[in-house]
C-alpha positions, 0 to 999 in steps of 0.5 A: 649834145654840143655845148659852148659855154663858160668854164664851170667850176671844178666838180668833185662831188657825186652828182646824179646822172641826168640819164640815171637819176637814181645813180651816179655815172661810173666813169667819165672818159675825158678826151681833150683834142687839138688837131688829133684827127689822124689817130682819133678813129682808133681812140674812139673805137677803143672807147666805144668798145669798152666792156664797162657799161655806164660811162660818159665821154667829155670831149673838149676840142681846142679849135682844131682845123684838121677835121677833128671837130667835124669827126667828133660831131658824128657822135652827137646822136649818142647821149653819152657823148658831150662835145665842147669847144674850149679856148686854145690855151695849151695841152694841160689847159685842155685837160683841165677843161675836161676835168671841170665838166666830169661828173662820174665817180671815176675819171679816165683821161683818154689821150687822143692818140693812144688806145686801151684794151676793151676790158681796161676801164672795167678792171681798173674800176672794179679794182677801185670798187673793191679797194675803197680806201685807194683812189688810183689804179694803173695798168701796164702801158705798151708802145705802138707805132703810127700804124698801131703795131706793137713795138717789141720790148718798149715800155717806160722803165717804171712799167717794166719794173712793176711788170717784172717785180710784182705778181700777176693780178692786183697789187696794192702799192703804198703811197710812200713807195709809189712816190719814191718810185716816181722820183727815181725812175725816168719819165715818172709814171710815163703816161696817164693812158694807163690811169683811172682815179676817183674824182674826189682825188682832185680835192687833194691834188688840184688840176694839172699845172700848165707851165711845165711844157708836156710834163704837167702830168709828172707833177700831178702824179707825184702829188697823187702818190702822196695822197693815195695808195696805188692799185696795180692791175696787171691783167689788162693794159693800154697803149702809148703811141709813138709818132712824129707829131706828139708833144713828148717825142723829144726829151730836150734839156729844157724838158729834163729841167721841167721834169726836175722842177716838177719834183722840186715844187712838190718837195718845197710845197708846205702843203705836201704831205711829205712824211716827217720821218723822211725830213729827219734823214740828212740831206733828204731833199737833195737825195730825192732830187739827185736822179732828176738833177743828173738826168738834166746834166746828162741831157746837156751833152757837156761831157769831155768826150763830146766837147773834144769830138764836137768842138763846133757844137760845144759853145751852143750846148753851153749857151743852151744850158745857160738859158735853161739854168745857169746852175746846171752849166756851172755844175758841169764846169765845176766837174771838169765836164767829167762823167760822174759815177752816179751817171751809170746808176740804174733807177732800180739801184737808186730805188733800192737804196731809198727803200733802205734810207726812207723805209716805206712799206715794201714789198707791196701786198697782193690783193685777192678779190674784194681788195683783201691783202694776202702775201707780199706781191714781190716776185723775188725773195731778195732784200730790196738793197740787192735789186740790180737789173730789171727784166720785163716780159717780152711784148712780142717775138717780132724782129730785132727792132728796139728803139721806136724810130719816131723817138730818135734824135738827129745827133745820134752818137757813133759807137765802135765795137773793138773785137781783138780776136774771135773764138770758135763758137763765138762766146762773148763776141757773139753776144756783143755782135748781137747787141751791135746788130740790134743797135745799128738796126735801131738807128744807132750807127755802129762800126766794128774794128777787128783783126783780120780773121783766120778762116780756119779758126772761125766756124761761124759767120760773125761779120756781115757788111749789112750789120754795121755802118762800117767794118774796119779790119787790121790785116794779120799778115801785114806786120809779119816778116822773117825776124832775126833770132837775136832781135826777136823780142824787138821784132815782136814789140815793133809788130805790136806797136804797129798793129796798135798804131794802125788801130789808133789811126782807124779810131781817129778816122771813125771818131766814135762817141763811145767804144764797146769791147768784150774782155777776153784777155787778148791784150785789151789793155792796149786798146783801153789805154788808147780809148783812155788817152783819146778820152772816149768813153769805154764799156767792157763786157766780161763774160767769164774769169779769163785768168782761169784759161791761163796755162802757166803762172806767167800767163796768169800774171800777165792776164791779171795785169791786163785785167786790172789795166782794162777794167780800171780804165772803163767808164762802165762794166757789164758782168754776166752774173752777180757772182762774177761781179763780186769776184772781180770787185774782190780781185780789182778793189779799185773798181767802183761798184756803181759802174759795175752792172749785170748783163745776161748773155743775150740769146739769139732767135732761132725760129722753130715749130712749137714742140708738143707732147708726143706719146713716144715720150712715155716710152723713152726719154731723149735728153739732148746736149748741143754745144762745145765740150770739155772732158771735165764735165763728162761726169754728168753724161756718164751718170745720166746714161748709167740710169738711162739703161734701166729707165729707157732713155737716150742721150744725144750729144751734138758737138764739133765734128773734130771731137766726135772720135775722141768722145766716142772712145771716152764714152764707148761703154754707153754706146747703147744709150748714146747718140753722137751728132756733128754740129751742122754746117749751119749751126742753128740746124742742130738746135732745130733738130734738137727741138724736134726730136728731144724730150728735154734739153741739158744744161750742165756743169761738172760736179768737180768744181775744181776742174771747172772753176768758171762754173762758180762765176759764169752763167750759161748762155745755153740756158737762155738760148734753150728757153726760147725753144719751148722744151723742158730744160734739165739743169745739172750743176752743184748748188754752189755754182752760179746756175745752181744758185739760180735754179734753187732761187727760182725753184726750177722743176728739173734741177739735179744738185747731185748725181745720186741715182735716185735723183736722176731716176726721179727726173727721168720718170717725171719727164714721162708724164705729160702734165709734168712735161707741160709744166716744165715747158711753161716754166721755160716760156715764163723766163723766155718772155721775162728775164731771158727776153732778148728785147728787154736785155738789149733795151737795158743794155742800150739804156746803160750805153746811153748813161756811159755816153751821158745821154738819155737812151731815147736820144741815141738813134738817128732822126727818122 
């Protein structure tokens, strides 16, 4: 039926449905529209196909002129559909028109360009049915593009946090915890497309404010979080569409200020039920406003590096900041346009601090059917203050796109990767280049500055012209000439100066907004000094303790000096593990812990057929190791092969061809259970062979930690690489190593914390049972889609690069 009437009063009571006289409607689906025809068909299809039976659709159209109203009229024959023409007064005015007409027990706002799973409303409403004292349920929200295709690794930060830290199923989050979460995470709840709430909740929250641009739901969700507990329903979902015409495509300075104002109004409202004990915390209001204040400051673009590199635009940025709020401009001037240490803090870190400061009920409780709380739903046993990075499950294994093109800003920053040297096998440089290729592919212009490679030292192809905006090489041979012996030191110093000078000239030509580099002890202090003098923000990735590679005390002292100089000048630091971060904070006490982040090594994608259980595994266990070797960790090989002789097993080692002869001689006593293979010309082929011919893969460190000290601080990238192959992974490492601590923490099913014969025999025998093999495979896949997902690792990296540059991650890409 079609109605055009005056605005009725807000209905928050349970009135009988005209079509069901004895009952109230279960769900009111609200569909506010204004020129939404392009995506309306998909939205209507997702509504009609809902598995919940008792619903009404309230569609309020604000005089669309693109065929939206005519399309909606085709549904008038359905008695569940009610159409209304309402005044064109703005986004949230249309939402409020729908709310005033709703009569169902539950309300779902169906934003016209988004969709939801078929079981979304059924599972959300059932969760509220079984938890009568909670009034709002929410579910994960993934991103899709204009064609409806999933965007890999894209979720709002709060959804990534909930996905990764709460157990599957339903979880009850206290209202105090939810309020702190919404206040600390950028974008708050993200989108209402994943929310269902009781109509009675509107008595406590009111309608949506209409004076905050497209952020009216930010204030409403904060008020809702103070009014009721939230039920997180992880086993369904909705989608949020990224497209060129949406209201929330860009996040300008004015929008960032509105986002702050939404929180400020809730905190300053005398009727807001802020807990009294929070108000006893010194500076509580300033603490809660701090993240959104910093977000607004970062959105101004007023940093020293931006002003130096973009002088012509600086005045415009200052005028824009003054128009939005003179206070924010004065704050930037008072800071000297510097990048504060708080800028690099993650929302997870802030939320963890608030858990200690404001002490809300945490962790949340996992709910059984009928809403009965059981054990804590938090996935890790860490104290909240120890939370660092958030890793969410992968939404797809598609190509390496990270940032949706529609959300990119036109003034994309330019990043420069500085690689002073490459090592065979890649190591940290390979991980950096993987990030670089993804950054460039997602529309963030990225160039590479490197010394010319020596082909005999480099086995893999590191540089592809298509992977970067530009590649700048410093020729190795240009500054070599026959030196006079008595002036050798002068010659070396002059050559070093000229190489740095050429690098400085190239940097000035590129004029990057930020510099990224891997710390490997190769005189990076020179390049960090250059970046510091040119006032360019610099990020450094640290993958191991480089001083352990020194051959002499003199070289170790030089590396230590390089370490202090490089890391102290960095705007942000990434460490591969918490142990490595703690060790560097001990060695370089001047470092600011707030600038030190955790960045796991990003795995590559090697497409392999999905391995399956084979009957031959019951007869012989084949364990494969692939990669570079050190003689110090051969103790694990010997222990495994000793037991394989009695347990029908075989060890396959795939390593560099130059190592095969010496390895064959060192392990000649085990030739009957050992197979040696050279890494193929195309290294991924070796991994593919291992995936097709192995029972499981091996990740190990020597049990003599004094001979392999790096195992105490470094996290093996092989573990992340192997997890994506769909095979069990055997970890052999002492309990005091980084990977040993991790295996113990996650209760890894195949972990040898000693080389005792009985432990090894037990592992070999268990691998011959199909059920245990499949269990180990599921464990590998769990981490491949969660903590080890390259999309999520890179997305977190991109967010922190944005913090280094003083810009939100959503503004980093080029204009689509």
